[in-house]
GUDOMI-599368 format. One record per residue (C-alpha): x, y, z. Coordinates in Angstrom, 1 decimal. Layout:
BEGIN
[[X; Y; Z]]
...
//
This chain:
BEGIN
[[13.2; 54.3; 136.6]]
[[9.7; 55.3; 137.7]]
[[9.0; 58.9; 137.3]]
[[5.9; 60.8; 138.4]]
[[5.1; 64.2; 136.9]]
[[2.8; 66.7; 138.7]]
[[1.3; 69.6; 136.8]]
[[-2.3; 71.1; 137.2]]
[[-2.2; 71.9; 133.4]]
[[-0.1; 69.0; 132.1]]
[[2.1; 68.6; 130.1]]
[[2.8; 72.3; 130.8]]
[[6.6; 72.7; 131.3]]
[[7.0; 68.9; 130.7]]
[[5.8; 69.1; 127.2]]
[[9.2; 67.9; 125.8]]
[[10.7; 66.3; 128.8]]
[[7.9; 63.8; 129.6]]
[[8.2; 62.1; 126.0]]
[[12.0; 62.2; 126.1]]
[[12.0; 60.2; 129.5]]
[[9.6; 57.7; 127.9]]
[[12.1; 57.3; 125.0]]
[[15.0; 56.6; 127.5]]
[[12.9; 53.7; 128.7]]
[[11.5; 55.1; 131.9]]
[[8.0; 54.4; 133.3]]
[[6.4; 57.8; 133.2]]
[[3.2; 58.7; 135.0]]
[[1.4; 62.1; 135.2]]
[[-1.1; 63.0; 137.9]]
[[-3.2; 66.0; 136.9]]
[[-6.5; 67.6; 137.5]]
[[-6.7; 68.6; 133.8]]
[[-8.2; 65.5; 132.5]]
[[-11.3; 63.6; 133.6]]
[[-10.4; 60.1; 132.5]]
[[-7.3; 58.1; 132.4]]
[[-5.4; 58.3; 129.0]]
[[-2.0; 57.9; 127.5]]
[[-0.1; 60.7; 125.9]]
[[3.0; 60.1; 123.9]]
[[3.8; 57.1; 126.1]]
[[3.0; 58.7; 129.5]]
[[0.1; 57.2; 131.6]]
[[-2.0; 60.3; 132.5]]
[[-4.0; 59.8; 135.7]]
[[-6.6; 62.2; 136.7]]
[[-7.4; 63.4; 140.2]]
[[-10.5; 65.4; 141.2]]
[[-10.3; 68.6; 143.2]]
[[-12.5; 68.2; 146.4]]
[[-13.3; 71.3; 148.4]]
[[-13.5; 75.0; 147.7]]
[[-12.4; 78.3; 149.2]]
[[-14.1; 79.4; 152.5]]
[[-16.3; 82.3; 151.9]]
[[-15.1; 85.6; 153.6]]
[[-11.8; 84.0; 154.5]]
[[-9.0; 86.4; 155.3]]
[[-7.8; 87.6; 151.9]]
[[-4.2; 86.9; 152.7]]
[[-5.1; 83.3; 153.3]]
[[-7.4; 82.9; 150.3]]
[[-4.4; 82.2; 147.9]]
[[-2.9; 79.6; 150.2]]
[[-6.2; 77.9; 150.9]]
[[-6.7; 77.4; 147.1]]
[[-3.3; 75.7; 147.0]]
[[-4.0; 73.6; 150.1]]
[[-7.3; 72.4; 148.5]]
[[-5.3; 71.3; 145.4]]
[[-2.6; 69.8; 147.7]]
[[-5.1; 67.6; 149.6]]
[[-6.8; 66.6; 146.3]]
[[-3.6; 65.6; 144.8]]
[[-2.5; 63.8; 147.9]]
[[-5.8; 61.6; 147.7]]
[[-5.0; 60.9; 144.1]]
[[-1.4; 60.0; 144.9]]
[[-2.7; 57.6; 147.6]]
[[-4.8; 56.0; 144.9]]
[[-1.7; 55.4; 142.8]]
[[0.3; 53.9; 145.6]]
[[-2.6; 51.6; 146.4]]
[[-2.2; 50.4; 142.7]]
[[1.4; 49.6; 143.6]]
[[3.0; 52.6; 142.0]]
[[6.3; 53.6; 143.7]]
[[8.1; 56.5; 142.0]]
[[11.9; 57.0; 142.2]]
[[11.6; 60.6; 141.2]]
[[8.8; 63.0; 141.4]]
[[9.0; 66.2; 139.2]]
[[6.5; 68.8; 140.0]]
[[5.6; 72.4; 139.2]]
[[4.6; 73.3; 142.8]]
[[3.1; 76.8; 142.1]]
[[-0.4; 75.6; 142.6]]
[[0.5; 73.6; 145.7]]
[[-0.4; 70.1; 144.4]]
[[3.0; 68.5; 145.4]]
[[2.9; 69.8; 149.1]]
[[2.2; 66.4; 150.7]]
[[3.6; 63.9; 148.2]]
[[6.6; 63.1; 150.4]]
[[4.1; 61.9; 153.0]]
[[2.9; 59.3; 150.4]]
[[6.4; 58.3; 149.1]]
[[9.0; 59.4; 151.7]]
[[11.6; 57.5; 149.6]]
[[11.1; 59.4; 146.4]]
[[13.3; 62.3; 145.3]]
[[11.4; 65.5; 144.7]]
[[12.4; 67.9; 141.9]]
[[10.5; 71.2; 141.8]]
[[10.1; 73.6; 138.9]]
[[11.1; 76.9; 140.8]]
[[9.3; 79.5; 138.7]]
[[9.5; 82.6; 141.2]]
[[9.8; 83.4; 144.8]]
[[7.8; 86.6; 145.7]]
[[10.1; 89.4; 146.9]]
[[9.0; 92.6; 148.8]]
[[11.7; 95.1; 148.1]]
[[12.1; 97.3; 145.0]]
[[11.9; 96.6; 142.1]]
[[9.8; 93.6; 142.7]]
[[7.1; 95.4; 144.6]]
[[5.5; 98.7; 143.7]]
[[7.7; 98.7; 140.5]]
[[5.3; 100.8; 138.6]]
[[4.3; 104.1; 140.4]]
[[1.2; 104.6; 138.2]]
[[-0.6; 101.9; 140.1]]
[[0.1; 102.7; 143.8]]
[[-1.0; 100.4; 146.6]]
[[-3.7; 101.5; 148.9]]
[[-1.7; 99.8; 151.6]]
[[2.0; 99.5; 150.8]]
[[3.1; 98.5; 154.2]]
[[0.4; 95.7; 154.3]]
[[1.6; 94.5; 150.8]]
[[4.9; 93.5; 152.4]]
[[3.1; 91.2; 154.8]]
[[0.7; 89.9; 152.2]]
[[3.5; 89.0; 149.9]]
[[5.3; 87.3; 152.7]]
[[2.3; 85.1; 153.2]]
[[2.1; 84.5; 149.6]]
[[5.4; 82.5; 150.0]]
[[3.9; 80.0; 152.2]]
[[3.6; 77.5; 149.5]]
[[7.1; 78.0; 148.5]]
[[8.5; 77.5; 152.0]]
[[6.7; 74.5; 152.7]]
[[7.9; 73.0; 149.5]]
[[11.5; 74.0; 150.2]]
[[11.5; 71.8; 153.3]]
[[11.1; 68.7; 151.1]]
[[12.7; 69.7; 147.8]]
[[15.6; 67.6; 147.0]]
[[16.5; 69.8; 143.9]]
[[15.1; 72.5; 141.9]]
[[15.1; 73.8; 138.3]]
[[14.6; 77.5; 137.1]]
[[14.3; 78.5; 133.5]]
[[16.5; 81.7; 134.0]]
[[19.1; 82.9; 136.3]]
[[16.9; 86.0; 137.2]]
[[14.1; 83.6; 138.3]]
[[16.6; 81.4; 140.4]]
[[17.9; 84.6; 142.0]]
[[14.6; 85.5; 143.5]]
[[14.7; 82.4; 145.8]]
[[16.6; 82.6; 149.2]]
[[20.3; 81.6; 149.1]]
[[19.7; 78.3; 151.0]]
[[17.4; 77.4; 147.9]]
[[19.7; 78.5; 145.3]]
[[22.4; 75.9; 146.1]]
[[19.8; 73.1; 145.2]]
[[18.6; 75.0; 142.0]]
[[19.9; 74.3; 138.4]]
[[19.2; 77.0; 135.8]]
[[18.0; 75.5; 132.6]]
[[15.4; 76.8; 130.2]]
[[12.6; 74.7; 128.9]]
[[13.9; 75.4; 125.4]]
[[13.1; 76.9; 122.1]]
[[12.5; 74.6; 119.0]]
[[14.6; 76.7; 116.8]]
[[14.2; 74.3; 113.9]]
[[10.4; 75.3; 113.9]]
[[10.8; 78.9; 115.2]]
[[12.9; 80.2; 112.4]]
[[12.9; 83.0; 109.8]]
[[10.6; 82.5; 106.9]]
[[10.9; 85.1; 104.1]]
[[7.7; 83.7; 102.7]]
[[5.6; 84.0; 105.8]]
[[2.2; 85.4; 105.6]]
[[-0.2; 86.7; 108.2]]
[[-3.8; 87.1; 107.5]]
[[-5.2; 89.8; 109.9]]
[[-8.5; 90.1; 108.1]]
[[-10.5; 88.8; 105.2]]
[[-9.0; 91.7; 103.0]]
[[-5.6; 92.0; 104.5]]
[[-2.6; 89.6; 104.5]]
[[0.7; 91.0; 105.7]]
[[4.2; 89.7; 104.5]]
[[7.8; 90.6; 105.0]]
[[7.3; 93.3; 102.3]]
[[5.1; 95.2; 104.8]]
[[6.3; 97.3; 107.7]]
[[4.9; 95.4; 110.5]]
[[5.3; 96.2; 114.3]]
[[4.4; 93.5; 116.7]]
[[3.5; 93.4; 120.3]]
[[2.3; 90.5; 122.4]]
[[1.0; 89.7; 126.1]]
[[-0.7; 86.6; 127.2]]
[[-3.2; 89.1; 128.5]]
[[-2.9; 92.8; 127.7]]
[[-2.0; 94.3; 131.0]]
[[0.5; 96.7; 132.7]]
[[2.7; 93.9; 133.9]]
[[3.8; 93.3; 130.3]]
[[4.0; 97.1; 129.5]]
[[0.7; 97.2; 127.5]]
[[-0.1; 100.7; 128.8]]
[[3.4; 102.0; 127.8]]
[[3.1; 100.6; 124.2]]
[[-0.4; 102.0; 123.9]]
[[0.6; 105.5; 125.0]]
[[3.4; 105.3; 122.4]]
[[1.0; 104.3; 119.6]]
[[-0.2; 107.7; 118.5]]
[[3.4; 108.9; 117.8]]
[[4.3; 105.6; 116.3]]
[[1.5; 105.8; 113.8]]
[[2.1; 109.4; 112.9]]
[[5.7; 108.7; 112.3]]
[[5.3; 105.5; 110.4]]
[[2.4; 106.2; 107.9]]
[[2.8; 102.8; 106.2]]
[[3.1; 100.7; 109.3]]
[[0.7; 98.0; 110.5]]
[[0.8; 97.3; 114.2]]
[[-0.3; 93.9; 115.2]]
[[-1.2; 93.1; 119.0]]
[[-1.8; 89.7; 120.3]]
[[-3.3; 88.9; 123.7]]
[[-6.4; 88.3; 125.7]]
[[-8.7; 90.5; 127.8]]
[[-8.1; 88.9; 131.3]]
[[-5.2; 89.3; 133.8]]
[[-2.5; 86.9; 134.2]]
[[-0.1; 88.5; 136.6]]
[[-0.9; 92.0; 138.0]]
[[-3.8; 93.8; 139.6]]
[[-7.3; 93.6; 138.2]]
[[-8.7; 96.6; 136.4]]
[[-11.7; 98.5; 137.8]]
[[-14.8; 96.2; 138.0]]
[[-16.5; 95.7; 134.6]]
[[-13.5; 97.0; 132.6]]
[[-10.5; 95.5; 130.8]]
[[-6.9; 96.9; 130.7]]
[[-7.3; 96.5; 127.0]]
[[-10.1; 98.7; 126.6]]
[[-9.0; 101.2; 129.3]]
[[-5.9; 102.0; 127.3]]
[[-7.6; 102.0; 124.0]]
[[-10.0; 104.6; 125.3]]
[[-7.1; 106.6; 126.6]]
[[-5.3; 107.0; 123.3]]
[[-8.1; 106.6; 120.7]]
[[-9.0; 110.2; 120.6]]
[[-5.3; 111.1; 119.4]]
[[-5.5; 108.6; 116.5]]
[[-7.2; 109.4; 113.2]]
[[-9.5; 106.7; 111.9]]
[[-7.4; 105.9; 108.9]]
[[-4.3; 105.4; 111.3]]
[[-6.5; 103.4; 113.7]]
[[-7.3; 101.0; 110.9]]
[[-3.8; 100.0; 110.7]]
[[-3.9; 98.6; 114.3]]
[[-5.0; 95.0; 114.5]]
[[-6.0; 93.4; 117.7]]
[[-5.9; 89.7; 117.0]]
[[-6.8; 88.4; 120.6]]
[[-5.4; 84.9; 121.3]]
[[-4.4; 82.8; 118.2]]
[[-3.2; 79.4; 117.4]]
[[0.5; 78.8; 117.6]]
[[1.1; 78.7; 113.8]]
[[-0.5; 82.2; 113.5]]
[[1.6; 83.5; 116.3]]
[[4.7; 82.2; 114.5]]
[[3.7; 83.8; 111.3]]
[[3.4; 87.2; 113.2]]
[[6.8; 86.9; 114.5]]
[[8.2; 85.9; 111.0]]
[[6.6; 88.9; 109.3]]
[[7.5; 91.3; 112.0]]
[[9.9; 94.1; 111.1]]
[[10.2; 95.2; 114.6]]
[[9.1; 93.6; 117.7]]
[[8.4; 95.3; 121.1]]
[[8.7; 93.5; 124.4]]
[[8.2; 95.2; 127.7]]
[[8.0; 93.7; 131.1]]
[[8.2; 94.4; 134.9]]
[[11.0; 92.5; 136.7]]
[[9.2; 89.2; 136.5]]
[[9.3; 85.9; 134.7]]
[[10.7; 86.1; 131.3]]
[[8.2; 85.5; 128.5]]
[[8.9; 82.6; 126.0]]
[[7.6; 84.9; 123.3]]
[[10.8; 87.1; 123.6]]
[[13.0; 84.1; 123.0]]
[[10.8; 82.9; 120.2]]
[[10.8; 86.4; 118.5]]
[[14.7; 86.2; 118.7]]
[[14.6; 82.6; 117.2]]
[[12.4; 83.8; 114.4]]
[[15.0; 86.5; 113.5]]
[[12.8; 89.5; 114.6]]
[[14.6; 92.7; 115.4]]
[[13.6; 93.7; 118.9]]
[[13.2; 96.8; 121.1]]
[[12.7; 95.8; 124.8]]
[[12.6; 97.1; 128.1]]
[[16.0; 97.1; 129.9]]
[[14.6; 95.2; 133.0]]
[[16.6; 92.6; 134.7]]
[[15.1; 89.5; 133.1]]
[[15.5; 91.0; 129.6]]
[[19.2; 91.9; 130.3]]
[[19.9; 88.2; 130.9]]
[[19.2; 87.4; 127.3]]
[[19.8; 90.7; 125.3]]
[[22.8; 92.9; 125.0]]
[[22.2; 96.4; 123.9]]
[[23.2; 97.0; 120.3]]
[[24.3; 93.3; 119.9]]
[[21.0; 91.4; 119.6]]
[[18.5; 94.0; 120.5]]
[[17.8; 97.6; 121.5]]
[[16.6; 98.3; 124.9]]
[[14.8; 101.3; 126.6]]
[[13.8; 102.2; 130.1]]
[[10.5; 100.6; 130.7]]
[[8.7; 104.0; 131.5]]
[[10.2; 106.0; 128.7]]
[[7.8; 105.8; 126.0]]
[[9.5; 108.7; 124.0]]
[[12.6; 106.6; 123.9]]
[[10.6; 103.7; 122.7]]
[[9.2; 105.7; 119.9]]
[[12.7; 107.1; 118.9]]
[[14.4; 103.7; 119.0]]
[[11.7; 101.9; 117.2]]
[[11.6; 104.4; 114.4]]
[[15.4; 104.2; 114.1]]
[[15.2; 100.6; 113.8]]
[[12.6; 100.6; 111.3]]
[[14.7; 103.0; 109.3]]
[[17.8; 100.9; 109.3]]
[[17.6; 97.6; 107.3]]
[[21.2; 96.6; 108.0]]
[[20.7; 97.1; 111.8]]
[[17.6; 94.9; 111.8]]
[[19.2; 92.2; 109.9]]
[[22.2; 92.2; 112.3]]
[[20.2; 92.3; 115.4]]
[[17.9; 89.6; 114.0]]
[[20.6; 87.3; 113.0]]
[[22.5; 87.8; 116.3]]
[[19.4; 87.2; 118.3]]
[[18.7; 84.0; 116.6]]
[[22.3; 82.8; 117.0]]
[[22.2; 83.5; 120.6]]
[[19.1; 81.5; 121.2]]
[[20.5; 78.7; 119.1]]
[[23.6; 78.6; 121.2]]
[[22.0; 79.0; 124.8]]
[[18.2; 78.0; 124.5]]
[[18.0; 75.4; 121.6]]
[[15.6; 72.7; 122.7]]
[[17.2; 69.7; 121.1]]
[[21.0; 70.4; 121.6]]
[[21.0; 72.5; 124.8]]
[[18.0; 72.6; 127.1]]
[[16.4; 69.1; 126.9]]
[[19.8; 67.4; 127.5]]
[[20.1; 69.8; 130.6]]
[[16.7; 68.7; 132.0]]
[[17.3; 65.0; 131.3]]
[[20.6; 65.2; 133.1]]
[[18.9; 66.9; 136.0]]
[[16.3; 64.0; 136.3]]
[[19.2; 61.7; 136.3]]
[[21.1; 63.4; 139.0]]
[[18.0; 63.5; 141.2]]
[[18.3; 59.7; 141.7]]
[[21.7; 60.2; 143.2]]
[[20.4; 62.3; 146.0]]
[[19.5; 61.2; 149.5]]
[[15.7; 62.1; 149.8]]
[[15.0; 64.9; 152.3]]
[[12.5; 63.7; 155.0]]
[[9.2; 65.4; 155.9]]
[[9.7; 67.6; 158.9]]
[[7.2; 68.4; 161.7]]
//
């Protein structure tokens, strides 16, 4: 079978699937704007396409997002036409359509089956919009219209999607019902053989400090430190945590940019805004036990999870972070927000503890109680790892699900392009 993969940051979600398809004997080609020259990666022929065009100055702000996707779509379309001219005719196209690239691929290969990675459909009702009252919109009524426009890319892809796949039931549930009957829920998978407890793990946080399992380590991670992932809630809890845990070290991972939510005031970062808010309530010796490591290589992230005595995970109702499942796989004991995506993978008192997202006092209390109870930590950590092994293990559960999904795509009658 000939399979085409589309991802602006290839391999992205196809990191494990693409080589597995090659091992099955399929001809796999990836079309991406990430590389400049053709190359081969783990048996996958990686073909570059160039992005031609740019956003129109002063375009209506509600159209700016879609125009960016349209530029990628037309650029990818030209790259696909080049592949077709070389004689490549895929049986199946798998695409992460979030950046718009795959919008016109059925126009190039109408006989191909198109399988989409359905990450999220943007919804306008609570709790998806205006979840956090601390950051009110200047125009809440207009937000509903803007979010509806943001789904243009989703809607155009729905017309030509033969099947979809979503990593969690929560994410699949955000899509309209007429989508959901075509969406399979299957996570990308956690390599539980690599992401595992390690009693000998060591995390160097500075030239003169290395943390181990013997230390009381509290961990927190965002891709970028921002309110969407509860950074503000955690930071406001930090003064009380440090007072009540005089021997604890707090390790925080994350960049200074914005991944999902609104931007901070011009010239500022969310990271520094909330540092400035709480710093005056924290004595310098206590502040010296707080370690911001920024973004780190994966092995250092894994060491952080392995030395963690208690891990805090907070999120708006949004895409579930891989880091939560990886923390569970590493055997960390977790206190998390009881938001819907978290409740899909955690059960209160069984494989983690949950608190209301906004209740920082409860966060402090439950975190301290967890740190005081070694038996509870051991039980939650072991149960969390067992849950991930049973439901999210890469080799035994998730990769076979994805391979089966691709195989079933070939059995479908391709949906035609509609005018």
